[in-house]
Structure formats: structure tokens, C-alpha cells
BALOBA-1460 file (C-alpha; in Angstrom, 3 decimals):
// residues 322
<rec num="1" residu="m" x="-24.137" y="-56.936" z="-92.990"/>
<rec num="2" residu="e" x="-26.299" y="-55.679" z="-90.301"/>
<rec num="3" residu="y" x="-27.603" y="-51.977" z="-90.931"/>
<rec num="4" residu="g" x="-29.103" y="-49.533" z="-88.674"/>
<rec num="5" residu="r" x="-30.483" y="-45.766" z="-89.049"/>
<rec num="6" residu="l" x="-27.890" y="-43.225" z="-87.725"/>
<rec num="7" residu="g" x="-29.359" y="-41.066" z="-84.980"/>
<rec num="8" residu="g" x="-32.788" y="-41.659" z="-85.800"/>
<rec num="9" residu="t" x="-32.309" y="-39.896" z="-89.344"/>
<rec num="10" residu="d" x="-33.648" y="-41.579" z="-92.436"/>
<rec num="11" residu="l" x="-29.767" y="-42.440" z="-93.140"/>
<rec num="12" residu="v" x="-29.925" y="-46.517" z="-93.064"/>
<rec num="13" residu="v" x="-25.916" y="-47.074" z="-92.598"/>
<rec num="14" residu="s" x="-24.018" y="-50.746" z="-92.443"/>
<rec num="15" residu="r" x="-22.913" y="-51.517" z="-88.572"/>
<rec num="16" residu="i" x="-19.087" y="-51.572" z="-89.848"/>
<rec num="17" residu="a" x="-18.274" y="-48.098" z="-91.290"/>
<rec num="18" residu="l" x="-14.987" y="-48.029" z="-93.786"/>
<rec num="19" residu="g" x="-12.262" y="-45.253" z="-92.390"/>
<rec num="20" residu="c" x="-10.298" y="-43.673" z="-95.111"/>
<rec num="21" residu="m" x="-7.797" y="-41.747" z="-93.336"/>
<rec num="22" residu="g" x="-5.207" y="-44.614" z="-94.830"/>
<rec num="23" residu="f" x="-6.132" y="-43.668" z="-98.655"/>
<rec num="24" residu="g" x="-4.609" y="-41.532" z="-100.588"/>
<rec num="25" residu="g" x="-0.771" y="-42.457" z="-100.874"/>
<rec num="26" residu="s" x="2.040" y="-40.743" z="-98.630"/>
<rec num="27" residu="g" x="2.038" y="-37.402" z="-100.753"/>
<rec num="28" residu="r" x="0.979" y="-34.124" z="-99.222"/>
<rec num="29" residu="g" x="2.367" y="-34.633" z="-96.160"/>
<rec num="30" residu="h" x="-0.098" y="-37.684" z="-95.209"/>
<rec num="31" residu="n" x="0.794" y="-40.598" z="-93.223"/>
<rec num="32" residu="p" x="3.677" y="-42.538" z="-94.426"/>
<rec num="33" residu="w" x="1.428" y="-45.807" z="-94.441"/>
<rec num="34" residu="a" x="-1.227" y="-44.805" z="-96.298"/>
<rec num="35" residu="l" x="-2.084" y="-46.309" z="-99.286"/>
<rec num="36" residu="d" x="-1.948" y="-45.129" z="-102.992"/>
<rec num="37" residu="e" x="-4.972" y="-45.426" z="-105.323"/>
<rec num="38" residu="e" x="-3.706" y="-49.202" z="-106.608"/>
<rec num="39" residu="a" x="-3.285" y="-50.513" z="-103.283"/>
<rec num="40" residu="a" x="-6.513" y="-49.164" z="-102.162"/>
<rec num="41" residu="a" x="-8.500" y="-50.550" z="-104.950"/>
<rec num="42" residu="p" x="-9.067" y="-54.290" z="-103.467"/>
<rec num="43" residu="v" x="-9.854" y="-52.881" z="-99.897"/>
<rec num="44" residu="f" x="-12.604" y="-50.393" z="-101.464"/>
<rec num="45" residu="r" x="-13.972" y="-53.611" z="-103.886"/>
<rec num="46" residu="r" x="-14.028" y="-55.581" z="-100.719"/>
<rec num="47" residu="a" x="-16.177" y="-53.171" z="-99.015"/>
<rec num="48" residu="v" x="-18.433" y="-53.251" z="-101.370"/>
<rec num="49" residu="e" x="-18.916" y="-56.988" z="-101.514"/>
<rec num="50" residu="l" x="-19.093" y="-56.985" z="-97.792"/>
<rec num="51" residu="g" x="-22.246" y="-54.400" z="-98.090"/>
<rec num="52" residu="i" x="-20.039" y="-51.775" z="-96.258"/>
<rec num="53" residu="t" x="-22.030" y="-48.581" z="-97.174"/>
<rec num="54" residu="l" x="-20.842" y="-45.937" z="-94.386"/>
<rec num="55" residu="w" x="-17.477" y="-44.621" z="-95.801"/>
<rec num="56" residu="d" x="-15.610" y="-41.802" z="-93.559"/>
<rec num="57" residu="t" x="-13.366" y="-39.631" z="-94.532"/>
<rec num="58" residu="a" x="-12.042" y="-35.716" z="-94.022"/>
<rec num="59" residu="n" x="-10.771" y="-32.872" z="-95.721"/>
<rec num="60" residu="v" x="-7.203" y="-32.723" z="-93.729"/>
<rec num="61" residu="y" x="-6.440" y="-36.690" z="-94.839"/>
<rec num="62" residu="g" x="-3.693" y="-36.354" z="-96.924"/>
<rec num="63" residu="g" x="-4.326" y="-32.286" z="-97.714"/>
<rec num="64" residu="g" x="-7.540" y="-33.869" z="-99.861"/>
<rec num="65" residu="a" x="-5.878" y="-36.754" z="-101.076"/>
<rec num="66" residu="s" x="-8.149" y="-38.844" z="-99.274"/>
<rec num="67" residu="e" x="-11.395" y="-37.583" z="-100.341"/>
<rec num="68" residu="e" x="-10.147" y="-37.188" z="-103.807"/>
<rec num="69" residu="l" x="-9.188" y="-40.974" z="-103.833"/>
<rec num="70" residu="v" x="-12.431" y="-41.898" z="-102.536"/>
<rec num="71" residu="g" x="-14.942" y="-39.753" z="-104.817"/>
<rec num="72" residu="r" x="-13.275" y="-41.965" z="-107.578"/>
<rec num="73" residu="a" x="-13.774" y="-44.988" z="-105.796"/>
<rec num="74" residu="v" x="-17.123" y="-44.795" z="-105.318"/>
<rec num="75" residu="r" x="-17.839" y="-43.890" z="-108.976"/>
<rec num="76" residu="r" x="-15.613" y="-46.951" z="-110.067"/>
<rec num="77" residu="y" x="-16.998" y="-49.719" z="-107.655"/>
<rec num="78" residu="t" x="-20.334" y="-48.498" z="-106.804"/>
<rec num="79" residu="r" x="-23.001" y="-46.097" z="-106.980"/>
<rec num="80" residu="r" x="-23.320" y="-42.496" z="-105.075"/>
<rec num="81" residu="e" x="-26.940" y="-43.433" z="-104.183"/>
<rec num="82" residu="d" x="-25.581" y="-46.828" z="-102.513"/>
<rec num="83" residu="v" x="-23.032" y="-45.093" z="-100.243"/>
<rec num="84" residu="v" x="-23.190" y="-43.145" z="-97.321"/>
<rec num="85" residu="l" x="-20.559" y="-40.453" z="-97.513"/>
<rec num="86" residu="a" x="-18.901" y="-38.440" z="-94.472"/>
<rec num="87" residu="t" x="-16.493" y="-35.955" z="-94.187"/>
<rec num="88" residu="k" x="-14.915" y="-33.195" z="-91.632"/>
<rec num="89" residu="a" x="-13.852" y="-30.064" z="-91.700"/>
<rec num="90" residu="g" x="-12.023" y="-27.771" z="-88.901"/>
<rec num="91" residu="l" x="-8.295" y="-29.160" z="-88.490"/>
<rec num="92" residu="p" x="-6.004" y="-26.778" z="-90.344"/>
<rec num="93" residu="m" x="-6.043" y="-27.489" z="-94.275"/>
<rec num="94" residu="h" x="-3.962" y="-24.135" z="-95.333"/>
<rec num="95" residu="d" x="-2.827" y="-20.780" z="-93.110"/>
<rec num="96" residu="g" x="-5.960" y="-18.584" z="-94.867"/>
<rec num="97" residu="p" x="-8.388" y="-17.394" z="-92.571"/>
<rec num="98" residu="g" x="-10.879" y="-20.238" z="-94.097"/>
<rec num="99" residu="g" x="-7.920" y="-22.792" z="-93.820"/>
<rec num="100" residu="s" x="-9.368" y="-24.068" z="-90.627"/>
<rec num="101" residu="g" x="-11.766" y="-23.893" z="-87.381"/>
<rec num="102" residu="l" x="-15.915" y="-23.625" z="-87.531"/>
<rec num="103" residu="s" x="-16.058" y="-19.607" z="-88.719"/>
<rec num="104" residu="r" x="-18.734" y="-18.943" z="-91.539"/>
<rec num="105" residu="r" x="-16.069" y="-18.725" z="-93.826"/>
<rec num="106" residu="a" x="-14.352" y="-21.603" z="-92.698"/>
<rec num="107" residu="i" x="-17.187" y="-24.128" z="-92.800"/>
<rec num="108" residu="l" x="-18.486" y="-22.518" z="-96.671"/>
<rec num="109" residu="e" x="-15.103" y="-22.847" z="-97.932"/>
<rec num="110" residu="q" x="-14.337" y="-26.006" z="-96.421"/>
<rec num="111" residu="v" x="-17.613" y="-27.543" z="-97.504"/>
<rec num="112" residu="d" x="-17.395" y="-26.651" z="-101.254"/>
<rec num="113" residu="g" x="-13.882" y="-27.848" z="-101.284"/>
<rec num="114" residu="s" x="-15.052" y="-31.425" z="-100.044"/>
<rec num="115" residu="l" x="-17.487" y="-31.613" z="-102.467"/>
<rec num="116" residu="a" x="-15.536" y="-30.654" z="-105.212"/>
<rec num="117" residu="r" x="-12.698" y="-33.065" z="-104.396"/>
<rec num="118" residu="l" x="-15.179" y="-36.250" z="-103.750"/>
<rec num="119" residu="g" x="-16.941" y="-35.399" z="-107.238"/>
<rec num="120" residu="t" x="-20.776" y="-34.867" z="-105.460"/>
<rec num="121" residu="d" x="-23.189" y="-32.391" z="-105.078"/>
<rec num="122" residu="h" x="-23.472" y="-33.258" z="-101.441"/>
<rec num="123" residu="v" x="-22.473" y="-35.371" z="-98.583"/>
<rec num="124" residu="d" x="-24.858" y="-37.653" z="-96.337"/>
<rec num="125" residu="l" x="-22.731" y="-36.180" z="-93.007"/>
<rec num="126" residu="f" x="-20.923" y="-33.247" z="-92.280"/>
<rec num="127" residu="q" x="-18.764" y="-33.530" z="-89.248"/>
<rec num="128" residu="l" x="-16.935" y="-31.008" z="-87.148"/>
<rec num="129" residu="h" x="-13.562" y="-32.004" z="-86.735"/>
<rec num="130" residu="r" x="-13.344" y="-31.042" z="-83.197"/>
<rec num="131" residu="f" x="-14.631" y="-28.225" z="-81.172"/>
<rec num="132" residu="d" x="-13.162" y="-24.492" z="-82.191"/>
<rec num="133" residu="p" x="-13.393" y="-22.138" z="-78.876"/>
<rec num="134" residu="a" x="-12.342" y="-19.400" z="-81.190"/>
<rec num="135" residu="t" x="-15.520" y="-19.118" z="-82.894"/>
<rec num="136" residu="p" x="-18.917" y="-18.548" z="-81.208"/>
<rec num="137" residu="v" x="-21.362" y="-21.654" z="-81.658"/>
<rec num="138" residu="e" x="-23.839" y="-19.306" z="-83.062"/>
<rec num="139" residu="e" x="-21.660" y="-18.529" z="-85.883"/>
<rec num="140" residu="t" x="-20.883" y="-22.488" z="-86.619"/>
<rec num="141" residu="v" x="-24.784" y="-23.343" z="-86.277"/>
<rec num="142" residu="a" x="-25.672" y="-20.792" z="-88.587"/>
<rec num="143" residu="a" x="-23.237" y="-21.680" z="-90.923"/>
<rec num="144" residu="l" x="-24.212" y="-25.187" z="-90.863"/>
<rec num="145" residu="a" x="-27.648" y="-23.912" z="-91.407"/>
<rec num="146" residu="e" x="-26.767" y="-22.109" z="-94.840"/>
<rec num="147" residu="v" x="-24.918" y="-25.438" z="-96.338"/>
<rec num="148" residu="v" x="-27.626" y="-27.628" z="-95.273"/>
<rec num="149" residu="a" x="-30.505" y="-25.491" z="-96.997"/>
<rec num="150" residu="a" x="-28.259" y="-25.579" z="-99.969"/>
<rec num="151" residu="g" x="-28.903" y="-28.954" z="-100.491"/>
<rec num="152" residu="k" x="-24.715" y="-29.508" z="-99.902"/>
<rec num="153" residu="v" x="-24.910" y="-31.490" z="-96.567"/>
<rec num="154" residu="r" x="-28.156" y="-33.619" z="-95.688"/>
<rec num="155" residu="y" x="-27.230" y="-34.157" z="-91.684"/>
<rec num="156" residu="v" x="-24.401" y="-32.500" z="-89.022"/>
<rec num="157" residu="g" x="-22.574" y="-34.792" z="-86.400"/>
<rec num="158" residu="a" x="-19.404" y="-33.888" z="-84.452"/>
<rec num="159" residu="s" x="-16.260" y="-35.262" z="-83.667"/>
<rec num="160" residu="s" x="-14.373" y="-35.908" z="-80.308"/>
<rec num="161" residu="m" x="-14.852" y="-33.103" z="-77.892"/>
<rec num="162" residu="w" x="-16.076" y="-32.716" z="-74.042"/>
<rec num="163" residu="a" x="-19.833" y="-33.910" z="-73.384"/>
<rec num="164" residu="w" x="-20.402" y="-30.252" z="-72.421"/>
<rec num="165" residu="r" x="-19.221" y="-28.790" z="-75.723"/>
<rec num="166" residu="f" x="-21.373" y="-31.167" z="-77.799"/>
<rec num="167" residu="a" x="-24.431" y="-30.378" z="-75.671"/>
<rec num="168" residu="e" x="-23.662" y="-26.597" z="-76.085"/>
<rec num="169" residu="l" x="-23.581" y="-27.211" z="-80.086"/>
<rec num="170" residu="r" x="-27.142" y="-29.291" z="-79.716"/>
<rec num="171" residu="h" x="-28.762" y="-26.311" z="-77.109"/>
<rec num="172" residu="t" x="-27.674" y="-23.808" z="-79.524"/>
<rec num="173" residu="a" x="-28.843" y="-25.499" z="-82.810"/>
<rec num="174" residu="a" x="-32.113" y="-26.648" z="-80.961"/>
<rec num="175" residu="r" x="-32.681" y="-23.116" z="-79.719"/>
<rec num="176" residu="d" x="-31.733" y="-21.102" z="-82.545"/>
<rec num="177" residu="g" x="-33.473" y="-23.732" z="-85.142"/>
<rec num="178" residu="g" x="-30.381" y="-24.704" z="-86.821"/>
<rec num="179" residu="p" x="-29.808" y="-28.483" z="-88.162"/>
<rec num="180" residu="a" x="-29.681" y="-31.066" z="-84.998"/>
<rec num="181" residu="f" x="-26.671" y="-32.777" z="-84.924"/>
<rec num="182" residu="v" x="-27.471" y="-36.376" z="-85.405"/>
<rec num="183" residu="s" x="-23.918" y="-38.176" z="-84.749"/>
<rec num="184" residu="m" x="-20.876" y="-38.169" z="-82.524"/>
<rec num="185" residu="q" x="-17.455" y="-39.229" z="-83.758"/>
<rec num="186" residu="h" x="-15.222" y="-40.164" z="-80.775"/>
<rec num="187" residu="q" x="-12.493" y="-42.693" z="-80.054"/>
<rec num="188" residu="y" x="-13.799" y="-46.047" z="-78.148"/>
<rec num="189" residu="s" x="-11.920" y="-49.015" z="-77.378"/>
<rec num="190" residu="l" x="-10.911" y="-51.419" z="-74.741"/>
<rec num="191" residu="v" x="-7.736" y="-49.084" z="-73.753"/>
<rec num="192" residu="q" x="-9.772" y="-45.845" z="-74.109"/>
<rec num="193" residu="r" x="-13.293" y="-45.980" z="-72.090"/>
<rec num="194" residu="e" x="-13.555" y="-42.286" z="-70.742"/>
<rec num="195" residu="e" x="-16.678" y="-42.094" z="-72.741"/>
<rec num="196" residu="e" x="-18.516" y="-44.388" z="-71.000"/>
<rec num="197" residu="r" x="-18.445" y="-41.435" z="-67.890"/>
<rec num="198" residu="e" x="-20.330" y="-38.665" z="-69.765"/>
<rec num="199" residu="m" x="-20.850" y="-38.849" z="-73.528"/>
<rec num="200" residu="f" x="-22.406" y="-42.006" z="-73.699"/>
<rec num="201" residu="p" x="-25.329" y="-41.477" z="-71.079"/>
<rec num="202" residu="l" x="-25.489" y="-37.833" z="-73.497"/>
<rec num="203" residu="l" x="-25.506" y="-39.664" z="-76.970"/>
<rec num="204" residu="a" x="-28.389" y="-42.439" z="-75.067"/>
<rec num="205" residu="d" x="-30.287" y="-40.061" z="-73.631"/>
<rec num="206" residu="q" x="-30.439" y="-37.996" z="-76.699"/>
<rec num="207" residu="g" x="-30.772" y="-40.169" z="-79.509"/>
<rec num="208" residu="v" x="-27.863" y="-39.622" z="-81.124"/>
<rec num="209" residu="g" x="-25.689" y="-41.811" z="-83.073"/>
<rec num="210" residu="s" x="-22.204" y="-43.239" z="-82.279"/>
<rec num="211" residu="l" x="-19.129" y="-43.358" z="-84.512"/>
<rec num="212" residu="v" x="-16.211" y="-44.762" z="-82.895"/>
<rec num="213" residu="w" x="-12.639" y="-44.352" z="-84.002"/>
<rec num="214" residu="c" x="-9.436" y="-46.084" z="-83.111"/>
<rec num="215" residu="p" x="-11.622" y="-48.984" z="-82.003"/>
<rec num="216" residu="l" x="-8.631" y="-51.244" z="-82.203"/>
<rec num="217" residu="a" x="-6.395" y="-48.776" z="-80.408"/>
<rec num="218" residu="s" x="-4.351" y="-48.218" z="-84.125"/>
<rec num="219" residu="g" x="-3.782" y="-52.153" z="-84.326"/>
<rec num="220" residu="r" x="-2.700" y="-52.752" z="-80.730"/>
<rec num="221" residu="l" x="-5.634" y="-54.667" z="-80.142"/>
<rec num="222" residu="a" x="-5.093" y="-56.790" z="-82.967"/>
<rec num="223" residu="r" x="-2.184" y="-58.207" z="-82.155"/>
<rec num="224" residu="p" x="0.154" y="-59.300" z="-79.309"/>
<rec num="225" residu="y" x="1.156" y="-56.496" z="-77.090"/>
<rec num="226" residu="g" x="5.057" y="-55.459" z="-78.707"/>
<rec num="227" residu="e" x="4.257" y="-57.041" z="-82.050"/>
<rec num="228" residu="p" x="5.653" y="-54.684" z="-84.461"/>
<rec num="229" residu="t" x="4.079" y="-53.705" z="-87.920"/>
<rec num="230" residu="a" x="4.998" y="-51.325" z="-90.687"/>
<rec num="231" residu="r" x="2.591" y="-48.875" z="-89.616"/>
<rec num="232" residu="s" x="3.357" y="-48.942" z="-85.722"/>
<rec num="233" residu="a" x="6.700" y="-48.104" z="-86.480"/>
<rec num="234" residu="q" x="5.771" y="-44.861" z="-88.412"/>
<rec num="235" residu="d" x="2.719" y="-43.869" z="-86.576"/>
<rec num="236" residu="a" x="3.600" y="-40.921" z="-84.482"/>
<rec num="237" residu="v" x="-0.159" y="-39.985" z="-83.955"/>
<rec num="238" residu="a" x="-0.951" y="-43.241" z="-82.000"/>
<rec num="239" residu="g" x="2.336" y="-43.260" z="-80.274"/>
<rec num="240" residu="r" x="0.554" y="-40.683" z="-78.123"/>
<rec num="241" residu="f" x="-2.552" y="-41.952" z="-77.600"/>
<rec num="242" residu="f" x="-1.204" y="-45.199" z="-76.222"/>
<rec num="243" residu="a" x="1.060" y="-46.919" z="-73.910"/>
<rec num="244" residu="d" x="2.545" y="-49.682" z="-71.670"/>
<rec num="245" residu="v" x="-0.131" y="-49.413" z="-69.258"/>
<rec num="246" residu="d" x="-1.950" y="-50.682" z="-71.992"/>
<rec num="247" residu="r" x="-0.453" y="-54.374" z="-72.193"/>
<rec num="248" residu="p" x="-2.899" y="-56.047" z="-69.452"/>
<rec num="249" residu="i" x="-5.667" y="-55.004" z="-71.749"/>
<rec num="250" residu="v" x="-4.070" y="-56.664" z="-74.961"/>
<rec num="251" residu="d" x="-3.074" y="-59.551" z="-73.134"/>
<rec num="252" residu="a" x="-7.099" y="-60.113" z="-71.871"/>
<rec num="253" residu="v" x="-7.982" y="-59.908" z="-75.519"/>
<rec num="254" residu="q" x="-5.225" y="-62.315" z="-76.827"/>
<rec num="255" residu="a" x="-6.380" y="-64.944" z="-74.197"/>
<rec num="256" residu="v" x="-9.916" y="-64.523" z="-74.909"/>
<rec num="257" residu="a" x="-9.308" y="-64.637" z="-78.764"/>
<rec num="258" residu="g" x="-6.788" y="-67.571" z="-78.199"/>
<rec num="259" residu="a" x="-9.842" y="-69.656" z="-76.431"/>
<rec num="260" residu="r" x="-12.557" y="-68.822" z="-79.303"/>
<rec num="261" residu="g" x="-9.845" y="-69.440" z="-81.830"/>
<rec num="262" residu="v" x="-10.515" y="-66.085" z="-83.535"/>
<rec num="263" residu="p" x="-8.622" y="-63.309" z="-84.259"/>
<rec num="264" residu="m" x="-7.856" y="-60.621" z="-81.875"/>
<rec num="265" residu="a" x="-9.386" y="-57.938" z="-83.680"/>
<rec num="266" residu="r" x="-12.665" y="-59.737" z="-83.997"/>
<rec num="267" residu="v" x="-12.716" y="-59.822" z="-80.240"/>
<rec num="268" residu="a" x="-12.034" y="-56.304" z="-79.801"/>
<rec num="269" residu="l" x="-14.590" y="-55.158" z="-82.292"/>
<rec num="270" residu="a" x="-17.023" y="-57.509" z="-81.102"/>
<rec num="271" residu="w" x="-16.976" y="-56.038" z="-77.445"/>
<rec num="272" residu="v" x="-17.223" y="-52.370" z="-78.729"/>
<rec num="273" residu="l" x="-19.825" y="-53.286" z="-81.079"/>
<rec num="274" residu="g" x="-21.572" y="-54.793" z="-78.092"/>
<rec num="275" residu="n" x="-21.975" y="-51.219" z="-76.459"/>
<rec num="276" residu="p" x="-25.696" y="-50.524" z="-77.197"/>
<rec num="277" residu="v" x="-24.923" y="-46.972" z="-78.075"/>
<rec num="278" residu="v" x="-22.610" y="-47.445" z="-80.765"/>
<rec num="279" residu="t" x="-24.012" y="-47.518" z="-84.286"/>
<rec num="280" residu="a" x="-20.832" y="-48.500" z="-86.026"/>
<rec num="281" residu="p" x="-17.321" y="-48.765" z="-85.358"/>
<rec num="282" residu="i" x="-14.669" y="-46.899" z="-88.348"/>
<rec num="283" residu="v" x="-12.300" y="-49.482" z="-89.346"/>
<rec num="284" residu="g" x="-9.104" y="-48.422" z="-91.078"/>
<rec num="285" residu="a" x="-8.591" y="-51.306" z="-92.867"/>
<rec num="286" residu="t" x="-5.636" y="-51.177" z="-95.082"/>
<rec num="287" residu="r" x="-6.228" y="-54.860" z="-96.419"/>
<rec num="288" residu="p" x="-9.440" y="-56.659" z="-97.677"/>
<rec num="289" residu="g" x="-8.995" y="-59.065" z="-94.811"/>
<rec num="290" residu="h" x="-9.447" y="-56.408" z="-92.289"/>
<rec num="291" residu="l" x="-12.801" y="-55.994" z="-93.322"/>
<rec num="292" residu="d" x="-13.766" y="-59.559" z="-93.214"/>
<rec num="293" residu="d" x="-12.565" y="-59.889" z="-89.320"/>
<rec num="294" residu="a" x="-15.011" y="-56.856" z="-88.831"/>
<rec num="295" residu="v" x="-17.905" y="-58.021" z="-90.629"/>
<rec num="296" residu="a" x="-17.307" y="-61.538" z="-88.750"/>
<rec num="297" residu="a" x="-17.450" y="-59.386" z="-85.303"/>
<rec num="298" residu="l" x="-21.170" y="-58.807" z="-85.819"/>
<rec num="299" residu="d" x="-21.599" y="-62.473" z="-85.445"/>
<rec num="300" residu="l" x="-19.103" y="-62.792" z="-82.107"/>
<rec num="301" residu="h" x="-21.335" y="-62.187" z="-78.773"/>
<rec num="302" residu="l" x="-19.273" y="-62.200" z="-75.817"/>
<rec num="303" residu="s" x="-20.185" y="-63.629" z="-72.853"/>
<rec num="304" residu="g" x="-20.711" y="-61.704" z="-69.654"/>
<rec num="305" residu="e" x="-17.558" y="-63.619" z="-68.153"/>
<rec num="306" residu="e" x="-15.742" y="-63.041" z="-71.240"/>
<rec num="307" residu="r" x="-16.791" y="-59.122" z="-71.380"/>
<rec num="308" residu="a" x="-15.422" y="-58.754" z="-67.492"/>
<rec num="309" residu="a" x="-12.415" y="-60.467" z="-68.206"/>
<rec num="310" residu="l" x="-11.760" y="-57.696" z="-70.989"/>
<rec num="311" residu="e" x="-12.719" y="-55.026" z="-69.045"/>
<rec num="312" residu="a" x="-11.037" y="-55.746" z="-65.950"/>
<rec num="313" residu="p" x="-7.648" y="-54.718" z="-66.248"/>
<rec num="314" residu="y" x="-8.821" y="-51.150" z="-67.349"/>
<rec num="315" residu="t" x="-7.676" y="-48.076" z="-65.458"/>
<rec num="316" residu="p" x="-9.234" y="-44.547" z="-65.510"/>
<rec num="317" residu="r" x="-6.816" y="-41.903" z="-67.577"/>
<rec num="318" residu="l" x="-7.337" y="-39.023" z="-69.504"/>
<rec num="319" residu="p" x="-9.452" y="-38.906" z="-72.606"/>
<rec num="320" residu="t" x="-7.155" y="-38.588" z="-75.993"/>
<rec num="321" residu="g" x="-7.596" y="-37.320" z="-79.051"/>
<rec num="322" residu="f" x="-9.013" y="-33.838" z="-78.799"/>
């Protein structure tokens, strides 16, 4: 495993992050392919064995079920001090005034709810789960300052928004003495590269960490185009993000992987890891082997010719996920 600091903070994180959206079972309206506690156990154990210390979840995953399962996994398979726990809030948890958005009421309520479900007195990274245009950024920043001052949150970050919105949050925090935003969790893969236009230059200039979600395009880059899986047949979210225009890109990954004699997922992740601004891709593993492939990608260094072949089929598109 390789490690690095997140956005210049004292948080030392593994260069592969464990994505926990796929844990918590299929109840509470969760994804039908999500693993229950028994099925998730081998994945957590393998993450610990491989030295994957950054675990990312969110309050909304399974209506809190993911956080509950993650909290128990920390206590059963490792130690709290050995894991960097990251969670998020902002998307709807319930219909009440504190159930969604980034108002002071919502942030205070949702931070406490996440801590209770995770079974910890603090989270290492609390991320805004999208931008909330209905709440003044000054109110959001002030609320974040409260939870940091209370010791409930160590650092704050954000997820998937326009670069100018993120710059507005960072500027407001700096102006008002709020906590600095140290990370951006955003979608980035060979089939969705729009973050290269504005977000990545902003992160590089400001020294902000990049945590990448969907680095394998919900598995599209991990198998030949059109090959079905149990998840792909039920993943409505991914169905909105990816389409037939992606086929030449998937075919290019398959060609490079075939020439290398390695799994396609390893090639796609190695490409993401080759971006010098990326701190860690978030791998939503549902089998221990998924993590083995992800860690092996750290040792796969693509040539300039291979990277060019992988990037050539890309065509401009609208960003998705926010």
C-alpha cells in the first residue's frame, strides 16, 4: 500500500479508499445489490489486510445502514485510530427541516446522527454531499466551524459541484475564519473526464486533495462492453451516467489490458492514479478480489502510448452526478 497526506493536512490516507455505498443490505430503500453484514465481512477484513485505511460512507447510504455497518466493522476488524473515517451529509435523509440541505440545523443534526450510527465521537472528514443553493454559504461555513470546534469533525470537504461553487465555499471559509475545505470528492474516470477542465486545475492550485468516486464507471470499465452483472441490471443511477457513446473507451481499456495480461479494472484504475492531483480513487468493492485488483493498480505504470490510446476515444460531454 502507498500512503499520502490529504490536501496538506495531517490525515495520512491510503492511496486506495474503501467505498462503502455497497454495504448495509437492501433494506430501507438501499441499493438492491448492497451487501448485508455477513456478506460484507470478507471485504472489510481484506481492506484491513491490504492496509486500506480510508473508509468513505455517507448518512444517506441505506438511510444510515451503511454507517451502522461501517461502525461495527471498525470495532470488529481494526481499531478506530487506524482508520480515517469519512462521511457526508446534504442529500435527503427525511422530510423534516434538518433532514436535508446544508443549513445550520441540518448540519448539526446530521453530524450527530452520523456519529451515533458510526459509534464514534468524531469523524476525520465530513463532506458536503453536493452544493445547497437554498442555504447561504456563510451559514453553512459557520455551522461547519461549530462542529469542528466541538471536536466532532476534524476536517471538512465537499463533493461533486461546479468548480466555481467550490471556490465560493473556500473563499467564504477563508474570509470568515471557517475551516478550510481540504478535499473534493468527485466523479472521474476514462468515461467522465470533465473535471479536467476546471476542477482539477483549481485543486492543484489550492493544494486540495482529490478523492475520486466511480473510477470504474460503476464497473463499465472492468469488463467487456455489454457484459452484464447482477449489479448492472439493477443500478439505476449508473444507467443515467453512462451510455453507448462510452463503448470505444471500454474497448480501448480491454485492448490495453489484453496486451498487458491484466484485468481491465487494473488498467482503468492505474490511469486514474496517474493523475498527479488524485489522492485516492474510492473503490466500491463488493468482493475481496476487487480490492486486490485496486491495490495492484498502484504498481501498474502505463506508458505514454498506452495512456494516449486510452484517452483518444473520449468526446466532450456534460458532467454528471451533480
